C-alpha positions as CSV (number, residue, x, y, z in Angstrom):
1,X,60.0,-80.0,-68.3
2,X,60.6,-78.3,-71.6
3,X,57.6,-78.2,-73.9
4,X,58.6,-80.1,-76.9
5,X,57.7,-79.4,-80.6
6,X,56.1,-82.2,-82.6
7,X,58.6,-84.0,-85.0
8,X,57.5,-84.9,-88.6
9,X,59.7,-87.5,-90.1
10,X,59.4,-88.2,-94.1
11,X,60.4,-91.6,-95.2
12,X,59.9,-93.8,-98.5
13,X,61.8,-96.7,-99.5
14,X,65.3,-96.7,-97.9
15,X,65.0,-99.0,-94.7
16,X,68.9,-98.9,-94.2
17,X,68.9,-95.1,-94.2
18,X,65.9,-94.9,-92.1
19,X,67.2,-97.2,-89.5
20,X,70.3,-95.2,-89.0
21,X,68.3,-91.9,-88.7
22,X,66.1,-93.7,-86.1
23,X,69.1,-95.0,-84.1
24,X,70.5,-91.3,-83.9
25,X,67.1,-89.9,-83.1
26,X,66.6,-92.3,-80.1
27,X,69.9,-91.1,-78.7
28,X,68.2,-87.8,-78.0
29,X,66.8,-87.4,-74.5
30,X,63.7,-85.4,-75.6
31,X,62.4,-88.0,-78.0
32,X,60.3,-89.7,-75.4
33,X,58.3,-86.5,-74.7
34,X,57.9,-85.5,-78.3
35,X,54.8,-86.2,-80.4
36,X,56.0,-87.9,-83.6
37,X,54.4,-88.1,-86.8
38,X,55.9,-90.4,-89.6
39,X,54.7,-89.6,-93.3
40,X,55.5,-92.6,-95.5
41,X,55.0,-92.0,-99.2
42,X,53.4,-94.6,-101.4
43,X,55.3,-96.9,-103.8
44,X,56.0,-95.3,-107.1
45,X,56.1,-98.7,-108.8
46,X,56.0,-102.5,-108.0
47,X,59.8,-102.6,-107.5
48,X,59.5,-100.2,-104.5
49,X,56.7,-102.0,-102.6
50,X,59.0,-104.4,-100.8
51,X,61.3,-101.5,-99.4
52,X,58.3,-99.3,-98.6
53,X,56.7,-102.2,-96.6
54,X,60.1,-102.8,-94.8
55,X,60.3,-99.1,-93.9
56,X,56.8,-99.1,-92.5
57,X,57.5,-102.3,-90.5
58,X,60.7,-100.6,-89.1
59,X,58.8,-97.5,-88.0
60,X,56.1,-99.6,-86.3
61,X,58.7,-101.7,-84.4
62,X,61.2,-98.7,-83.5
63,X,58.7,-95.9,-82.9
64,X,55.5,-97.7,-81.7
65,X,54.4,-94.4,-80.2
66,X,54.6,-92.5,-83.5
67,X,51.5,-91.7,-85.7
68,X,52.2,-93.4,-88.9
69,X,50.6,-91.7,-92.0
70,X,50.9,-94.0,-94.9
71,X,50.0,-92.7,-98.5
72,X,48.2,-94.9,-100.7
73,X,49.5,-93.0,-103.6
74,X,53.1,-91.7,-104.6
75,X,53.0,-88.0,-103.8
76,X,56.7,-87.4,-104.3
77,X,58.9,-85.8,-101.5
78,X,57.9,-82.2,-102.3
79,X,54.2,-82.8,-101.9
80,X,54.7,-85.1,-99.0
81,X,56.6,-82.4,-97.0
82,X,54.4,-79.6,-98.0
83,X,51.2,-81.4,-97.0
84,X,52.8,-83.0,-93.9
85,X,54.2,-79.8,-92.5
86,X,51.0,-78.0,-93.1
87,X,48.8,-80.8,-91.5
88,X,51.0,-80.8,-88.2
89,X,51.0,-77.0,-88.1
90,X,47.3,-77.0,-88.3
91,X,47.3,-78.5,-84.9
92,X,50.6,-77.2,-83.3
93,X,52.4,-73.8,-83.4
94,X,55.8,-75.3,-84.3
95,X,57.5,-78.4,-85.9
96,X,60.8,-80.1,-86.3
97,X,61.2,-81.7,-89.7
98,X,63.4,-84.8,-90.5
99,X,64.0,-87.0,-93.7
100,X,65.2,-90.5,-93.6
101,X,68.7,-89.9,-94.7
102,X,69.9,-87.7,-91.7
103,X,72.2,-88.8,-88.8
104,X,71.6,-86.6,-85.8
105,X,73.5,-85.2,-83.0
106,X,72.4,-86.5,-79.5
107,X,71.7,-82.8,-78.7
108,X,69.8,-82.1,-81.9
109,X,66.3,-82.0,-80.2
110,X,67.6,-80.0,-77.3
111,X,68.8,-77.3,-79.7
112,X,65.8,-77.2,-82.0
113,X,63.4,-77.0,-79.1
114,X,65.3,-74.3,-77.2
115,X,65.8,-72.4,-80.3
116,X,62.0,-72.6,-81.2
117,X,61.2,-71.3,-77.8
118,X,63.7,-68.4,-77.9
119,X,62.9,-67.0,-81.3
120,X,59.2,-67.7,-81.0
121,X,58.3,-64.1,-81.2
122,X,60.9,-62.8,-83.6
123,X,58.9,-62.6,-86.8
124,X,62.0,-62.2,-88.9
125,X,63.3,-65.5,-87.8
126,X,61.3,-68.0,-90.0
127,X,63.5,-71.1,-90.0
128,X,66.0,-73.0,-87.8
129,X,68.7,-74.9,-89.7
130,X,70.8,-77.7,-88.1
131,X,73.2,-78.4,-91.0
132,X,76.5,-76.8,-91.9
133,X,78.9,-77.9,-94.6
134,X,82.6,-78.4,-93.7
135,X,84.0,-74.9,-93.8
136,X,87.6,-73.7,-92.9
137,X,86.3,-70.6,-91.1
138,X,85.6,-70.5,-87.3
139,X,82.0,-69.4,-87.0
140,X,80.0,-67.9,-84.2
141,X,78.0,-70.1,-81.7
142,X,74.8,-68.8,-83.6
143,X,74.1,-66.8,-86.5
144,X,71.6,-66.0,-89.3
145,X,71.6,-66.3,-93.0
146,X,68.9,-65.8,-95.7
147,X,69.0,-69.3,-97.1
148,X,67.4,-72.1,-95.0
149,X,69.0,-75.6,-94.9
150,X,66.4,-78.2,-95.8
151,X,68.2,-81.0,-93.9
152,X,67.0,-81.2,-90.3
153,X,65.0,-78.1,-89.7
154,X,62.3,-76.4,-87.7
155,X,59.7,-73.6,-88.1
156,X,56.6,-72.1,-86.7
157,X,53.1,-71.7,-88.1
158,X,53.5,-68.0,-88.0
159,X,56.4,-68.5,-90.5
160,X,55.0,-71.4,-92.6
161,X,51.8,-69.4,-93.4
162,X,54.0,-67.4,-95.9
163,X,54.9,-70.5,-97.7
164,X,53.8,-70.1,-101.4
165,X,53.8,-73.1,-103.9
166,X,53.5,-70.9,-107.1
167,X,57.1,-71.0,-108.2
168,X,56.3,-68.7,-111.3
169,X,54.7,-66.1,-109.0
170,X,57.7,-66.2,-106.8
171,X,60.2,-66.1,-109.7
172,X,58.4,-63.1,-111.4
173,X,58.4,-61.1,-108.0
174,X,62.1,-61.6,-107.6
175,X,62.7,-60.6,-111.1
176,X,60.6,-57.6,-111.0
177,X,62.1,-56.5,-107.9
178,X,65.7,-56.8,-109.4
179,X,66.8,-59.0,-106.8
180,X,67.9,-62.1,-108.7
181,X,71.7,-61.6,-107.8
182,X,70.8,-61.3,-104.1
183,X,68.5,-64.4,-104.3
184,X,71.5,-66.2,-106.0
185,X,73.7,-65.1,-103.2
186,X,76.1,-63.1,-105.7
187,X,75.8,-65.8,-108.2
188,X,77.3,-68.5,-106.1
189,X,74.3,-70.8,-107.0
190,X,71.7,-70.9,-109.4
191,X,68.5,-70.6,-107.0
192,X,66.4,-68.4,-109.3
193,X,67.2,-70.7,-112.1
194,X,65.9,-73.6,-110.0
195,X,62.6,-71.7,-109.5
196,X,62.1,-71.4,-113.3
197,X,63.0,-75.1,-113.7
198,X,60.3,-75.9,-111.0
199,X,57.7,-74.1,-112.8
200,X,58.6,-75.8,-116.0
201,X,58.3,-79.3,-114.3
202,X,62.0,-80.0,-114.6
203,X,62.6,-80.3,-110.9
204,X,60.2,-80.8,-108.0
205,X,61.5,-79.0,-104.9
206,X,59.7,-77.7,-101.8
207,X,63.0,-76.3,-100.5
208,X,63.4,-73.8,-103.3
209,X,59.9,-72.5,-103.0
210,X,60.4,-72.1,-99.2
211,X,63.5,-70.3,-99.6
212,X,61.9,-68.1,-102.1
213,X,58.9,-67.6,-99.9
214,X,61.2,-66.5,-97.0
215,X,63.3,-64.4,-99.3
216,X,60.4,-62.1,-100.5
217,X,59.3,-61.8,-96.7
218,X,62.9,-60.8,-95.7
219,X,63.0,-63.8,-93.5
220,X,66.2,-65.3,-91.9
221,X,67.2,-68.9,-90.8
222,X,69.1,-69.4,-87.5
223,X,72.3,-71.6,-87.8
224,X,74.3,-73.2,-85.1
225,X,78.1,-72.9,-85.3
226,X,78.4,-76.6,-85.3
227,X,76.5,-79.0,-87.7
228,X,73.9,-81.0,-85.8
229,X,73.2,-83.5,-88.6
230,X,75.0,-85.3,-91.4
231,X,73.1,-86.2,-94.7
232,X,74.1,-89.8,-95.7
233,X,71.8,-89.8,-98.7
234,X,74.4,-88.8,-101.3
235,X,75.0,-92.3,-102.3
236,X,72.7,-92.3,-105.4
237,X,69.8,-93.9,-103.4
238,X,67.6,-90.7,-102.9
239,X,65.1,-89.1,-105.3
240,X,67.0,-85.9,-105.6
241,X,70.6,-86.9,-104.5
242,X,73.5,-87.6,-106.7
243,X,76.7,-89.5,-105.5
244,X,78.9,-87.0,-103.8
245,X,80.6,-86.4,-100.5
246,X,80.9,-82.6,-100.8
247,X,78.0,-82.2,-98.5
248,X,79.5,-84.1,-95.8
249,X,79.3,-82.7,-92.2
250,X,81.2,-83.2,-89.0
251,X,78.4,-83.5,-86.3
252,X,79.1,-81.5,-83.2
253,X,77.4,-80.6,-79.9
254,X,74.6,-78.1,-79.8
255,X,75.5,-74.7,-78.3
256,X,72.5,-72.8,-77.2
257,X,74.3,-69.4,-76.7
258,X,71.7,-67.7,-79.0
259,X,72.3,-64.2,-80.6
260,X,70.0,-61.3,-80.3
261,X,71.6,-59.8,-83.5
262,X,68.9,-60.5,-86.0
263,X,70.9,-59.7,-89.2
264,X,72.6,-61.8,-91.8
265,X,76.2,-62.9,-90.9
266,X,78.6,-61.5,-93.3
267,X,81.3,-64.1,-92.0
268,X,79.1,-67.0,-92.9
269,X,78.1,-65.4,-96.3
270,X,81.8,-65.1,-97.2
271,X,82.6,-68.5,-96.0
272,X,79.8,-70.0,-97.9
273,X,80.6,-68.1,-101.1
274,X,84.2,-69.6,-100.9
275,X,83.0,-73.0,-100.2
276,X,80.7,-73.0,-103.1
277,X,82.8,-71.3,-105.8
278,X,86.4,-71.2,-104.6
279,X,87.2,-68.0,-106.3
280,X,85.9,-64.7,-107.7
281,X,86.7,-66.4,-111.3
282,X,84.1,-69.0,-110.6
283,X,81.6,-66.5,-109.5
284,X,82.2,-64.5,-112.6
285,X,81.6,-67.7,-114.5
286,X,78.3,-68.3,-112.9
287,X,77.3,-64.7,-113.5
288,X,78.1,-65.1,-117.2
289,X,76.3,-68.5,-117.3
290,X,73.3,-66.8,-115.7
291,X,73.2,-64.2,-118.3
292,X,73.5,-66.6,-121.2
293,X,70.5,-68.6,-119.9
294,X,68.5,-65.6,-118.9
295,X,66.2,-65.5,-121.9
296,X,65.8,-69.3,-121.8
297,X,64.6,-69.0,-118.1
298,X,62.3,-66.1,-118.9
299,X,60.8,-68.2,-121.7
300,X,60.1,-71.0,-119.2
301,X,58.0,-68.5,-117.2
302,X,56.2,-67.3,-120.3
303,X,57.3,-63.9,-119.6
304,X,58.3,-61.2,-122.2
305,X,62.1,-61.0,-122.8
């Protein structure tokens, strides 16, 4: 029987989303042989108490074998994930991470566990992603990219030890190494700016710090040619999720035809650039916006212009 990685599930105050996630998780054959931790954040205010209690009750009824870790205080999603992942990896060498707003493929756990085993000793591989947006391009069965997806993912203790929470330190290292454009993926997205906003307290994201931590170590994330999750949280109910359907995904079957070519996929890079910006003009607009805001972001870091 396959050795299965522990699963860490992060929940808060959305019983409807949590129920759908659990229903899809239980359709995975390997769930019964997996150690499961559920981290439930404490209520932020009196209005959240009812839903937090409902989520906890749902977990106890649906996953009685899980170890439920209930926080008495509201940590926020970023701190919950950073602390929870670190806690599990103190005891195990790898981990699979889920949030309450994901619907999973029935082959999700099979893929994640086989990928964790296959790339266990590949130090450049630091993350396994399961989400793909709806792209027009046909993609390989498996490939690598610098940016890790935070929706349904896995990693190893050997990689997570490089996680750095100091967003200013990460932003300055990327700046000093003249790699902002590379980090921003050709100015298709404002990742470096998000790091600056993280330091300024304008956002609270574990994911941008994990991406930056991987980036400065030249780490890569494995991707499947089919999305194995769909994020249903973009309905205005989540802490960091607006109302949009642009991130919708078509859930497919896992293909474990893993590649030994440990290098970034140019094909996926081009497809993602087109998905995010649609045109060279849009990327030029992003580039100009980055330069207009550069001094402002430097000021957020307290660095000289």
